PDB file as gemmi writes it, atoms N, CA and C in Angstrom:
CRYST1    1.000    1.000    1.000  90.00  90.00  90.00 P 1                      
ATOM      1  N   MET A   1     -29.321  -3.009 -72.456  1.00  0.00           N  
ATOM      2  CA  MET A   1     -27.996  -2.317 -72.629  1.00  0.00           C  
ATOM      3  C   MET A   1     -27.188  -3.147 -73.585  1.00  0.00           C  
ATOM      4  N   GLU A   2     -27.133  -2.687 -74.777  1.00  0.00           N  
ATOM      5  CA  GLU A   2     -26.372  -3.424 -75.837  1.00  0.00           C  
ATOM      6  C   GLU A   2     -25.136  -2.709 -76.225  1.00  0.00           C  
ATOM      7  N   ASN A   3     -25.023  -1.404 -76.066  1.00  0.00           N  
ATOM      8  CA  ASN A   3     -23.990  -0.610 -76.637  1.00  0.00           C  
ATOM      9  C   ASN A   3     -23.073  -0.091 -75.465  1.00  0.00           C  
ATOM     10  N   TYR A   4     -22.112  -0.820 -75.090  1.00  0.00           N  
ATOM     11  CA  TYR A   4     -21.203  -0.426 -74.004  1.00  0.00           C  
ATOM     12  C   TYR A   4     -19.827  -0.944 -74.237  1.00  0.00           C  
ATOM     13  N   SER A   5     -18.841  -0.421 -73.518  1.00  0.00           N  
ATOM     14  CA  SER A   5     -17.510  -0.907 -73.534  1.00  0.00           C  
ATOM     15  C   SER A   5     -16.961  -0.921 -72.197  1.00  0.00           C  
ATOM     16  N   ILE A   6     -16.108  -1.925 -71.896  1.00  0.00           N  
ATOM     17  CA  ILE A   6     -15.394  -2.056 -70.652  1.00  0.00           C  
ATOM     18  C   ILE A   6     -13.916  -2.033 -70.870  1.00  0.00           C  
ATOM     19  N   CYS A   7     -13.192  -1.304 -70.002  1.00  0.00           N  
ATOM     20  CA  CYS A   7     -11.770  -1.290 -70.106  1.00  0.00           C  
ATOM     21  C   CYS A   7     -11.141  -1.327 -68.723  1.00  0.00           C  
ATOM     22  N   PRO A   8      -9.915  -1.892 -68.606  1.00  0.00           N  
ATOM     23  CA  PRO A   8      -9.331  -1.930 -67.275  1.00  0.00           C  
ATOM     24  C   PRO A   8      -8.618  -0.680 -66.917  1.00  0.00           C  
ATOM     25  N   ILE A   9      -8.639  -0.371 -65.675  1.00  0.00           N  
ATOM     26  CA  ILE A   9      -7.804   0.810 -65.184  1.00  0.00           C  
ATOM     27  C   ILE A   9      -6.741   0.249 -64.240  1.00  0.00           C  
ATOM     28  N   ILE A  10      -5.515   0.370 -64.680  1.00  0.00           N  
ATOM     29  CA  ILE A  10      -4.409  -0.157 -63.924  1.00  0.00           C  
ATOM     30  C   ILE A  10      -3.969   0.885 -62.959  1.00  0.00           C  
ATOM     31  N   ASN A  11      -4.108   0.575 -61.645  1.00  0.00           N  
ATOM     32  CA  ASN A  11      -3.768   1.591 -60.671  1.00  0.00           C  
ATOM     33  C   ASN A  11      -2.392   1.430 -60.071  1.00  0.00           C  
ATOM     34  N   GLY A  12      -1.802   0.267 -60.188  1.00  0.00           N  
ATOM     35  CA  GLY A  12      -0.445   0.038 -59.673  1.00  0.00           C  
ATOM     36  C   GLY A  12      -0.344   0.005 -58.172  1.00  0.00           C  
ATOM     37  N   LEU A  13      -1.413   0.031 -57.479  1.00  0.00           N  
ATOM     38  CA  LEU A  13      -1.374   0.002 -56.020  1.00  0.00           C  
ATOM     39  C   LEU A  13      -1.636  -1.365 -55.402  1.00  0.00           C  
ATOM     40  N   SER A  14      -2.257  -2.251 -56.157  1.00  0.00           N  
ATOM     41  CA  SER A  14      -2.488  -3.597 -55.654  1.00  0.00           C  
ATOM     42  C   SER A  14      -2.414  -4.558 -56.791  1.00  0.00           C  
ATOM     43  N   ASP A  15      -2.682  -5.845 -56.459  1.00  0.00           N  
ATOM     44  CA  ASP A  15      -2.675  -6.869 -57.474  1.00  0.00           C  
ATOM     45  C   ASP A  15      -3.983  -6.919 -58.194  1.00  0.00           C  
ATOM     46  N   ARG A  16      -4.946  -6.094 -57.926  1.00  0.00           N  
ATOM     47  CA  ARG A  16      -6.235  -6.088 -58.679  1.00  0.00           C  
ATOM     48  C   ARG A  16      -6.441  -4.788 -59.351  1.00  0.00           C  
ATOM     49  N   ASP A  17      -6.969  -4.825 -60.587  1.00  0.00           N  
ATOM     50  CA  ASP A  17      -7.226  -3.618 -61.350  1.00  0.00           C  
ATOM     51  C   ASP A  17      -8.708  -3.238 -61.262  1.00  0.00           C  
ATOM     52  N   ALA A  18      -8.992  -1.983 -61.480  1.00  0.00           N  
ATOM     53  CA  ALA A  18     -10.376  -1.501 -61.498  1.00  0.00           C  
ATOM     54  C   ALA A  18     -10.900  -1.693 -62.925  1.00  0.00           C  
ATOM     55  N   GLN A  19     -12.113  -1.549 -63.086  1.00  0.00           N  
ATOM     56  CA  GLN A  19     -12.691  -1.562 -64.415  1.00  0.00           C  
ATOM     57  C   GLN A  19     -13.644  -0.342 -64.621  1.00  0.00           C  
ATOM     58  N   SER A  20     -13.638   0.085 -65.858  1.00  0.00           N  
ATOM     59  CA  SER A  20     -14.468   1.202 -66.203  1.00  0.00           C  
ATOM     60  C   SER A  20     -15.495   0.695 -67.297  1.00  0.00           C  
ATOM     61  N   ILE A  21     -16.714   1.164 -67.126  1.00  0.00           N  
ATOM     62  CA  ILE A  21     -17.778   0.833 -68.135  1.00  0.00           C  
ATOM     63  C   ILE A  21     -18.246   2.103 -68.696  1.00  0.00           C  
ATOM     64  N   THR A  22     -18.384   2.194 -70.035  1.00  0.00           N  
ATOM     65  CA  THR A  22     -18.860   3.312 -70.705  1.00  0.00           C  
ATOM     66  C   THR A  22     -20.121   2.962 -71.462  1.00  0.00           C  
ATOM     67  N   LEU A  23     -21.233   3.632 -71.217  1.00  0.00           N  
ATOM     68  CA  LEU A  23     -22.462   3.402 -71.928  1.00  0.00           C  
ATOM     69  C   LEU A  23     -22.514   4.370 -73.064  1.00  0.00           C  
ATOM     70  N   HIS A  24     -22.493   3.809 -74.319  1.00  0.00           N  
ATOM     71  CA  HIS A  24     -22.555   4.692 -75.443  1.00  0.00           C  
ATOM     72  C   HIS A  24     -23.885   5.250 -75.829  1.00  0.00           C  
ATOM     73  N   SER A  25     -24.925   4.581 -75.501  1.00  0.00           N  
ATOM     74  CA  SER A  25     -26.267   5.083 -75.662  1.00  0.00           C  
ATOM     75  C   SER A  25     -27.016   4.698 -74.511  1.00  0.00           C  
ATOM     76  N   PHE A  26     -27.655   5.691 -73.888  1.00  0.00           N  
ATOM     77  CA  PHE A  26     -28.410   5.463 -72.679  1.00  0.00           C  
ATOM     78  C   PHE A  26     -29.785   6.060 -72.865  1.00  0.00           C  
ATOM     79  N   ASN A  27     -30.824   5.314 -72.698  1.00  0.00           N  
ATOM     80  CA  ASN A  27     -32.194   5.742 -72.943  1.00  0.00           C  
ATOM     81  C   ASN A  27     -32.916   5.992 -71.597  1.00  0.00           C  
ATOM     82  N   LEU A  28     -33.119   7.216 -71.305  1.00  0.00           N  
ATOM     83  CA  LEU A  28     -33.872   7.487 -70.069  1.00  0.00           C  
ATOM     84  C   LEU A  28     -35.342   7.642 -70.415  1.00  0.00           C  
ATOM     85  N   ARG A  29     -36.095   6.769 -69.916  1.00  0.00           N  
ATOM     86  CA  ARG A  29     -37.546   6.770 -70.153  1.00  0.00           C  
ATOM     87  C   ARG A  29     -38.188   7.758 -69.211  1.00  0.00           C  
ATOM     88  N   PRO A  30     -39.258   8.404 -69.678  1.00  0.00           N  
ATOM     89  CA  PRO A  30     -39.958   9.330 -68.764  1.00  0.00           C  
ATOM     90  C   PRO A  30     -40.554   8.506 -67.609  1.00  0.00           C  
ATOM     91  N   PRO A  31     -40.650   9.110 -66.424  1.00  0.00           N  
ATOM     92  CA  PRO A  31     -41.196   8.366 -65.313  1.00  0.00           C  
ATOM     93  C   PRO A  31     -42.643   7.890 -65.623  1.00  0.00           C  
ATOM     94  N   THR A  32     -42.889   6.705 -65.233  1.00  0.00           N  
ATOM     95  CA  THR A  32     -44.210   6.095 -65.456  1.00  0.00           C  
ATOM     96  C   THR A  32     -45.088   6.471 -64.239  1.00  0.00           C  
ATOM     97  N   LYS A  33     -46.364   6.484 -64.538  1.00  0.00           N  
ATOM     98  CA  LYS A  33     -47.323   6.789 -63.460  1.00  0.00           C  
ATOM     99  C   LYS A  33     -47.367   5.629 -62.514  1.00  0.00           C  
ATOM    100  N   LYS A  34     -47.206   5.937 -61.279  1.00  0.00           N  
ATOM    101  CA  LYS A  34     -47.226   4.872 -60.292  1.00  0.00           C  
ATOM    102  C   LYS A  34     -48.673   4.695 -59.745  1.00  0.00           C  
ATOM    103  N   SER A  35     -48.977   3.471 -59.438  1.00  0.00           N  
ATOM    104  CA  SER A  35     -50.281   3.175 -58.841  1.00  0.00           C  
ATOM    105  C   SER A  35     -50.123   2.175 -57.762  1.00  0.00           C  
ATOM    106  N   MET A  36     -51.183   2.078 -56.944  1.00  0.00           N  
ATOM    107  CA  MET A  36     -51.165   1.072 -55.881  1.00  0.00           C  
ATOM    108  C   MET A  36     -52.579   0.588 -55.668  1.00  0.00           C  
ATOM    109  N   LEU A  37     -52.685  -0.596 -55.187  1.00  0.00           N  
ATOM    110  CA  LEU A  37     -54.005  -1.224 -54.908  1.00  0.00           C  
ATOM    111  C   LEU A  37     -54.362  -1.010 -53.421  1.00  0.00           C  
ATOM    112  N   ILE A  38     -55.533  -0.521 -53.237  1.00  0.00           N  
ATOM    113  CA  ILE A  38     -55.989  -0.299 -51.882  1.00  0.00           C  
ATOM    114  C   ILE A  38     -57.378  -0.838 -51.658  1.00  0.00           C  
ATOM    115  N   ARG A  39     -57.747  -0.931 -50.446  1.00  0.00           N  
ATOM    116  CA  ARG A  39     -59.124  -1.427 -50.098  1.00  0.00           C  
ATOM    117  C   ARG A  39     -59.738  -0.255 -49.324  1.00  0.00           C  
ATOM    118  N   LYS A  40     -61.007   0.116 -49.700  1.00  0.00           N  
ATOM    119  CA  LYS A  40     -61.677   1.189 -49.070  1.00  0.00           C  
ATOM    120  C   LYS A  40     -62.352   0.605 -47.788  1.00  0.00           C  
ATOM    121  N   ILE A  41     -61.882   0.965 -46.670  1.00  0.00           N  
ATOM    122  CA  ILE A  41     -62.420   0.484 -45.388  1.00  0.00           C  
ATOM    123  C   ILE A  41     -62.980   1.768 -44.592  1.00  0.00           C  
ATOM    124  N   ASN A  42     -64.299   1.746 -44.546  1.00  0.00           N  
ATOM    125  CA  ASN A  42     -64.914   2.880 -43.790  1.00  0.00           C  
ATOM    126  C   ASN A  42     -66.162   2.213 -43.044  1.00  0.00           C  
ATOM    127  N   GLU A  43     -66.921   3.147 -42.465  1.00  0.00           N  
ATOM    128  CA  GLU A  43     -68.078   2.669 -41.660  1.00  0.00           C  
ATOM    129  C   GLU A  43     -69.067   1.913 -42.560  1.00  0.00           C  
ATOM    130  N   HIS A  44     -69.275   2.405 -43.771  1.00  0.00           N  
ATOM    131  CA  HIS A  44     -70.264   1.782 -44.688  1.00  0.00           C  
ATOM    132  C   HIS A  44     -69.762   0.357 -45.106  1.00  0.00           C  
ATOM    133  N   THR A  45     -68.479   0.218 -45.484  1.00  0.00           N  
ATOM    134  CA  THR A  45     -68.022  -1.128 -45.918  1.00  0.00           C  
ATOM    135  C   THR A  45     -67.885  -2.051 -44.735  1.00  0.00           C  
ATOM    136  N   ILE A  46     -67.575  -1.581 -43.611  1.00  0.00           N  
ATOM    137  CA  ILE A  46     -67.487  -2.469 -42.401  1.00  0.00           C  
ATOM    138  C   ILE A  46     -68.881  -2.941 -42.032  1.00  0.00           C  
ATOM    139  N   ASN A  47     -69.918  -2.088 -42.130  1.00  0.00           N  
ATOM    140  CA  ASN A  47     -71.301  -2.539 -41.883  1.00  0.00           C  
ATOM    141  C   ASN A  47     -71.704  -3.577 -42.886  1.00  0.00           C  
ATOM    142  N   ASP A  48     -71.349  -3.391 -44.129  1.00  0.00           N  
ATOM    143  CA  ASP A  48     -71.659  -4.340 -45.193  1.00  0.00           C  
ATOM    144  C   ASP A  48     -71.010  -5.685 -44.842  1.00  0.00           C  
ATOM    145  N   PHE A  49     -69.775  -5.625 -44.463  1.00  0.00           N  
ATOM    146  CA  PHE A  49     -69.084  -6.893 -44.103  1.00  0.00           C  
ATOM    147  C   PHE A  49     -69.696  -7.602 -42.963  1.00  0.00           C  
ATOM    148  N   LEU A  50     -70.110  -6.852 -41.928  1.00  0.00           N  
ATOM    149  CA  LEU A  50     -70.744  -7.499 -40.769  1.00  0.00           C  
ATOM    150  C   LEU A  50     -72.152  -8.106 -41.079  1.00  0.00           C  
ATOM    151  N   ILE A  51     -72.825  -7.406 -41.916  1.00  0.00           N  
ATOM    152  CA  ILE A  51     -74.187  -7.914 -42.304  1.00  0.00           C  
ATOM    153  C   ILE A  51     -73.990  -9.209 -43.127  1.00  0.00           C  
ATOM    154  N   LYS A  52     -73.068  -9.205 -44.019  1.00  0.00           N  
ATOM    155  CA  LYS A  52     -72.836 -10.477 -44.815  1.00  0.00           C  
ATOM    156  C   LYS A  52     -72.333 -11.575 -43.966  1.00  0.00           C  
ATOM    157  N   LEU A  53     -71.517 -11.281 -42.969  1.00  0.00           N  
ATOM    158  CA  LEU A  53     -71.068 -12.306 -42.070  1.00  0.00           C  
ATOM    159  C   LEU A  53     -72.187 -12.867 -41.205  1.00  0.00           C  
ATOM    160  N   SER A  54     -73.123 -12.020 -40.849  1.00  0.00           N  
ATOM    161  CA  SER A  54     -74.188 -12.453 -39.963  1.00  0.00           C  
ATOM    162  C   SER A  54     -75.128 -13.456 -40.718  1.00  0.00           C  
ATOM    163  N   TYR A  55     -75.200 -13.419 -42.088  1.00  0.00           N  
ATOM    164  CA  TYR A  55     -76.028 -14.325 -42.877  1.00  0.00           C  
ATOM    165  C   TYR A  55     -75.280 -15.640 -43.144  1.00  0.00           C  
ATOM    166  N   GLU A  56     -73.963 -15.707 -42.840  1.00  0.00           N  
ATOM    167  CA  GLU A  56     -73.265 -16.914 -43.109  1.00  0.00           C  
ATOM    168  C   GLU A  56     -73.536 -17.990 -42.123  1.00  0.00           C  
ATOM    169  N   THR A  57     -73.846 -19.186 -42.577  1.00  0.00           N  
ATOM    170  CA  THR A  57     -74.092 -20.280 -41.667  1.00  0.00           C  
ATOM    171  C   THR A  57     -72.802 -21.039 -41.412  1.00  0.00           C  
ATOM    172  N   LEU A  58     -72.782 -21.619 -40.250  1.00  0.00           N  
ATOM    173  CA  LEU A  58     -71.520 -22.400 -39.885  1.00  0.00           C  
ATOM    174  C   LEU A  58     -71.714 -23.917 -40.070  1.00  0.00           C  
ATOM    175  N   GLU A  59     -72.801 -24.331 -40.671  1.00  0.00           N  
ATOM    176  CA  GLU A  59     -73.054 -25.735 -40.853  1.00  0.00           C  
ATOM    177  C   GLU A  59     -72.064 -26.386 -41.726  1.00  0.00           C  
ATOM    178  N   ALA A  60     -71.692 -25.698 -42.813  1.00  0.00           N  
ATOM    179  CA  ALA A  60     -70.736 -26.270 -43.787  1.00  0.00           C  
ATOM    180  C   ALA A  60     -69.355 -26.376 -43.144  1.00  0.00           C  
ATOM    181  N   ILE A  61     -69.038 -25.453 -42.289  1.00  0.00           N  
ATOM    182  CA  ILE A  61     -67.700 -25.498 -41.611  1.00  0.00           C  
ATOM    183  C   ILE A  61     -67.586 -26.673 -40.685  1.00  0.00           C  
ATOM    184  N   PHE A  62     -68.647 -26.918 -39.875  1.00  0.00           N  
ATOM    185  CA  PHE A  62     -68.574 -27.960 -38.870  1.00  0.00           C  
ATOM    186  C   PHE A  62     -69.142 -29.294 -39.345  1.00  0.00           C  
ATOM    187  N   SER A  63     -69.235 -29.493 -40.676  1.00  0.00           N  
ATOM    188  CA  SER A  63     -69.745 -30.781 -41.167  1.00  0.00           C  
ATOM    189  C   SER A  63     -68.727 -31.908 -41.273  1.00  0.00           C  
ATOM    190  N   THR A  64     -67.486 -31.577 -40.884  1.00  0.00           N  
ATOM    191  CA  THR A  64     -66.438 -32.634 -40.893  1.00  0.00           C  
ATOM    192  C   THR A  64     -65.721 -32.640 -39.573  1.00  0.00           C  
ATOM    193  N   ASP A  65     -64.991 -33.682 -39.297  1.00  0.00           N  
ATOM    194  CA  ASP A  65     -64.193 -33.807 -38.088  1.00  0.00           C  
ATOM    195  C   ASP A  65     -62.703 -33.364 -38.338  1.00  0.00           C  
ATOM    196  N   ASP A  66     -62.381 -33.208 -39.624  1.00  0.00           N  
ATOM    197  CA  ASP A  66     -60.986 -32.859 -39.969  1.00  0.00           C  
ATOM    198  C   ASP A  66     -60.808 -31.320 -39.740  1.00  0.00           C  
ATOM    199  N   VAL A  67     -59.868 -31.049 -38.865  1.00  0.00           N  
ATOM    200  CA  VAL A  67     -59.630 -29.610 -38.462  1.00  0.00           C  
ATOM    201  C   VAL A  67     -59.152 -28.778 -39.669  1.00  0.00           C  
ATOM    202  N   ASN A  68     -58.298 -29.380 -40.504  1.00  0.00           N  
ATOM    203  CA  ASN A  68     -57.794 -28.664 -41.612  1.00  0.00           C  
ATOM    204  C   ASN A  68     -58.906 -28.311 -42.624  1.00  0.00           C  
ATOM    205  N   LYS A  69     -59.829 -29.193 -42.837  1.00  0.00           N  
ATOM    206  CA  LYS A  69     -60.955 -28.974 -43.743  1.00  0.00           C  
ATOM    207  C   LYS A  69     -61.863 -27.939 -43.171  1.00  0.00           C  
ATOM    208  N   MET A  70     -62.071 -27.999 -41.863  1.00  0.00           N  
ATOM    209  CA  MET A  70     -62.898 -26.995 -41.179  1.00  0.00           C  
ATOM    210  C   MET A  70     -62.283 -25.590 -41.316  1.00  0.00           C  
ATOM    211  N   PHE A  71     -60.983 -25.451 -41.071  1.00  0.00           N  
ATOM    212  CA  PHE A  71     -60.301 -24.208 -41.229  1.00  0.00           C  
ATOM    213  C   PHE A  71     -60.361 -23.675 -42.658  1.00  0.00           C  
ATOM    214  N   ASN A  72     -60.089 -24.536 -43.594  1.00  0.00           N  
ATOM    215  CA  ASN A  72     -60.163 -24.112 -45.032  1.00  0.00           C  
ATOM    216  C   ASN A  72     -61.535 -23.657 -45.458  1.00  0.00           C  
ATOM    217  N   SER A  73     -62.557 -24.338 -44.940  1.00  0.00           N  
ATOM    218  CA  SER A  73     -63.924 -24.001 -45.232  1.00  0.00           C  
ATOM    219  C   SER A  73     -64.229 -22.626 -44.661  1.00  0.00           C  
ATOM    220  N   PHE A  74     -63.838 -22.375 -43.396  1.00  0.00           N  
ATOM    221  CA  PHE A  74     -64.075 -21.094 -42.729  1.00  0.00           C  
ATOM    222  C   PHE A  74     -63.318 -19.983 -43.486  1.00  0.00           C  
ATOM    223  N   LEU A  75     -62.046 -20.248 -43.829  1.00  0.00           N  
ATOM    224  CA  LEU A  75     -61.249 -19.223 -44.509  1.00  0.00           C  
ATOM    225  C   LEU A  75     -61.803 -18.893 -45.860  1.00  0.00           C  
ATOM    226  N   ASP A  76     -62.328 -19.884 -46.598  1.00  0.00           N  
ATOM    227  CA  ASP A  76     -62.914 -19.621 -47.930  1.00  0.00           C  
ATOM    228  C   ASP A  76     -64.216 -18.723 -47.752  1.00  0.00           C  
ATOM    229  N   SER A  77     -65.002 -19.052 -46.811  1.00  0.00           N  
ATOM    230  CA  SER A  77     -66.182 -18.231 -46.569  1.00  0.00           C  
ATOM    231  C   SER A  77     -65.873 -16.799 -46.173  1.00  0.00           C  
ATOM    232  N   TYR A  78     -64.919 -16.658 -45.194  1.00  0.00           N  
ATOM    233  CA  TYR A  78     -64.521 -15.382 -44.711  1.00  0.00           C  
ATOM    234  C   TYR A  78     -63.927 -14.524 -45.852  1.00  0.00           C  
ATOM    235  N   LEU A  79     -63.022 -15.125 -46.590  1.00  0.00           N  
ATOM    236  CA  LEU A  79     -62.395 -14.337 -47.645  1.00  0.00           C  
ATOM    237  C   LEU A  79     -63.357 -13.888 -48.707  1.00  0.00           C  
ATOM    238  N   LYS A  80     -64.276 -14.791 -49.050  1.00  0.00           N  
ATOM    239  CA  LYS A  80     -65.262 -14.478 -50.082  1.00  0.00           C  
ATOM    240  C   LYS A  80     -66.042 -13.232 -49.645  1.00  0.00           C  
ATOM    241  N   ILE A  81     -66.471 -13.166 -48.378  1.00  0.00           N  
ATOM    242  CA  ILE A  81     -67.223 -11.996 -47.868  1.00  0.00           C  
ATOM    243  C   ILE A  81     -66.301 -10.792 -47.762  1.00  0.00           C  
ATOM    244  N   PHE A  82     -65.066 -11.054 -47.279  1.00  0.00           N  
ATOM    245  CA  PHE A  82     -64.057  -9.881 -47.154  1.00  0.00           C  
ATOM    246  C   PHE A  82     -63.870  -9.248 -48.501  1.00  0.00           C  
ATOM    247  N   TYR A  83     -63.497 -10.025 -49.569  1.00  0.00           N  
ATOM    248  CA  TYR A  83     -63.229  -9.498 -50.848  1.00  0.00           C  
ATOM    249  C   TYR A  83     -64.425  -8.825 -51.485  1.00  0.00           C  
ATOM    250  N   SER A  84     -65.659  -9.287 -51.154  1.00  0.00           N  
ATOM    251  CA  SER A  84     -66.814  -8.599 -51.758  1.00  0.00           C  
ATOM    252  C   SER A  84     -67.159  -7.330 -51.016  1.00  0.00           C  
ATOM    253  N   SER A  85     -66.828  -7.233 -49.756  1.00  0.00           N  
ATOM    254  CA  SER A  85     -67.116  -6.041 -48.999  1.00  0.00           C  
ATOM    255  C   SER A  85     -66.007  -4.990 -49.159  1.00  0.00           C  
ATOM    256  N   PHE A  86     -64.773  -5.412 -49.317  1.00  0.00           N  
ATOM    257  CA  PHE A  86     -63.603  -4.507 -49.444  1.00  0.00           C  
ATOM    258  C   PHE A  86     -62.896  -4.891 -50.743  1.00  0.00           C  
ATOM    259  N   PRO A  87     -63.393  -4.503 -51.910  1.00  0.00           N  
ATOM    260  CA  PRO A  87     -62.733  -4.849 -53.118  1.00  0.00           C  
ATOM    261  C   PRO A  87     -61.494  -3.998 -53.310  1.00  0.00           C  
ATOM    262  N   LEU A  88     -60.542  -4.559 -54.099  1.00  0.00           N  
ATOM    263  CA  LEU A  88     -59.328  -3.803 -54.382  1.00  0.00           C  
ATOM    264  C   LEU A  88     -59.596  -2.720 -55.410  1.00  0.00           C  
ATOM    265  N   ARG A  89     -59.056  -1.561 -55.215  1.00  0.00           N  
ATOM    266  CA  ARG A  89     -59.204  -0.433 -56.150  1.00  0.00           C  
ATOM    267  C   ARG A  89     -57.810   0.069 -56.485  1.00  0.00           C  
ATOM    268  N   ARG A  90     -57.581   0.397 -57.748  1.00  0.00           N  
ATOM    269  CA  ARG A  90     -56.338   0.986 -58.178  1.00  0.00           C  
ATOM    270  C   ARG A  90     -56.363   2.433 -58.078  1.00  0.00           C  
ATOM    271  N   VAL A  91     -55.387   3.008 -57.326  1.00  0.00           N  
ATOM    272  CA  VAL A  91     -55.340   4.492 -57.308  1.00  0.00           C  
ATOM    273  C   VAL A  91     -53.975   4.938 -57.848  1.00  0.00           C  
ATOM    274  N   HIS A  92     -53.959   6.070 -58.519  1.00  0.00           N  
ATOM    275  CA  HIS A  92     -52.687   6.602 -59.126  1.00  0.00           C  
ATOM    276  C   HIS A  92     -52.051   7.547 -58.122  1.00  0.00           C  
ATOM    277  N   ILE A  93     -50.752   7.465 -58.011  1.00  0.00           N  
ATOM    278  CA  ILE A  93     -50.005   8.220 -57.052  1.00  0.00           C  
ATOM    279  C   ILE A  93     -49.385   9.370 -57.881  1.00  0.00           C  
ATOM    280  N   ALA A  94     -49.619  10.601 -57.422  1.00  0.00           N  
ATOM    281  CA  ALA A  94     -49.075  11.768 -58.095  1.00  0.00           C  
ATOM    282  C   ALA A  94     -47.554  11.863 -57.758  1.00  0.00           C  
ATOM    283  N   ASN A  95     -46.746  12.134 -58.737  1.00  0.00           N  
ATOM    284  CA  ASN A  95     -45.279  12.351 -58.463  1.00  0.00           C  
ATOM    285  C   ASN A  95     -45.054  13.720 -57.885  1.00  0.00           C  
ATOM    286  N   LYS A  96     -44.299  13.815 -56.846  1.00  0.00           N  
ATOM    287  CA  LYS A  96     -43.966  15.119 -56.276  1.00  0.00           C  
ATOM    288  C   LYS A  96     -42.613  15.541 -56.556  1.00  0.00           C  
TER     289      LYS A  96                                                      
END                                                                             
């Protein structure tokens, strides 16, 4: 917004004046297509997730005595499988 003017409106009712802004050029862009990211979760993808989890060994997780490292190792393994079984997909939303 580069082309505008502001002027005071003196109302005489209080010690504060109002202000008026006038936009001399206003560009309305056409609405953009909206999209959102979703994960497809159904019986097939859930089964894929469970199968991949069943092949995961817990040896790497329990190889340390540090609880934080154990949790981070578990979370890394879990999220790797989760993201591969339920990848993000972009879908476009129709304007109504």
